[in-house]
N, C-alpha and C positions, 0 to 999 in steps of 0.2 A: 401573510400570517407566518409567524416563526414556528416551523415544524419542530425543531429540536429544543425550543425554549419552553414548550408547554409541559413537558414531563421529562424525567431523566431517562434517556435511552441507553441501552447496553451497547458497548463497543466490542469489536472483534479483537480477540487476542490470539496470536499465532505462535506455534512452535514449528519453525521450518525444518529442523532435523527430523522430528517425528511426523511431520506433515499433518498436523491437526490444528483446528481453529475452534474457539469457543466464544460465545457471547457472554460477557460479564460486565457488571457495573464497575466503573473505574474505582480503584482502591488506592490507598496511600502506601501500602506495603507491596504492591505489585501482585502479579499472579504467577503461579508456577505451573508448569506442565504436569498433568497427572501421570504421564507416562515416564518421563525422564527427570522430573523435578528441577528442570532448568527454568530460568525466568522466561516468560512469554513476552512477545513484542506486541505492542498495540498497533493494529492495522487500520483502525478507523471505524467509522460507523457503516460505511457502504462497501465493505470488503465481501467479495464472493469467493469462497474458498474452492480451489479446484479439487478434483477427486484425488484421493491419497495415492493412487497408482500412477497419476499423471506427473511424472518427474520433470518433464520439460516445463510444464506450467509452474511448478513449485520453484524451479530455478529463476523464473521471471519474478515471482513473488519475493524471493530472497534478494534479488538485485534491487528491486524497488524499495524494499524495507531497509536494506543495507545503505542505500543512498539517503535515508532519513525521511523518505516520503511516506505518506499514509493514504489510504483509500478513502478520502473524504470526497464524496461525489458532489457535494454542494457546499455552500458557505457554512461556517460553524453554526449559525443559527438555523440553517435549513431553508432560508428564504430564496437562495439562488436557484435559478431554473436550469442552468448549464452545468452538467457534471464535468469534473476535471478529467483530463486524459491521463491514463496510465497504460504502459505497454502490456500487451497480452501474449506476445510471442517472443521467442528468443531472437528472431531476426530483427524485431523492432528494437530490442535492447541492444543488440550488436550494432545496428545503424546509429543509434544514439550515442553509444560509447565511442565510435569512430568519429562522429561529428564533434563530440565534446573534446576529444584529444586534438583534433585539427584546429578548432577554434579557440581552445583554452577556456571554454565555458564549463562551469561546474556540472558534474554528471546529474546532480539532482535537478538542476534547471532544464537540462536537456531531456531528462526522462519525463518531464511534465509537458513537453511540447508535442503537439499533434504531428507536425512536420519538422524533422531535425534540420532541414536545410534553410528554413526561414529564420531571420534574425529576431531577437526578442523584442 
């Protein structure tokens, strides 16, 4: 059964400098942060925002979003059972950056792997 195909779900939009996240329906003009008026980044349907005071977790979120990844835990239609991996700590991001530099793999591909040492 397609979870996301039945009705339009809201997506998470994030402003990393302000450390805020809101659920909004996708729009054609984009969404702006209510605090700083900068464009917000779409983080996906399955994003779980860290607390505002947790600066370490927000640096991980910024690294994942800067790499062009989104927090889509399942397939776009919602049928998939296995959530995709995203790093949760700065140590995981650091290990994947080092592995990407050594192997020449794009950082976005390396951030999506559970183990940075295994080949794709």
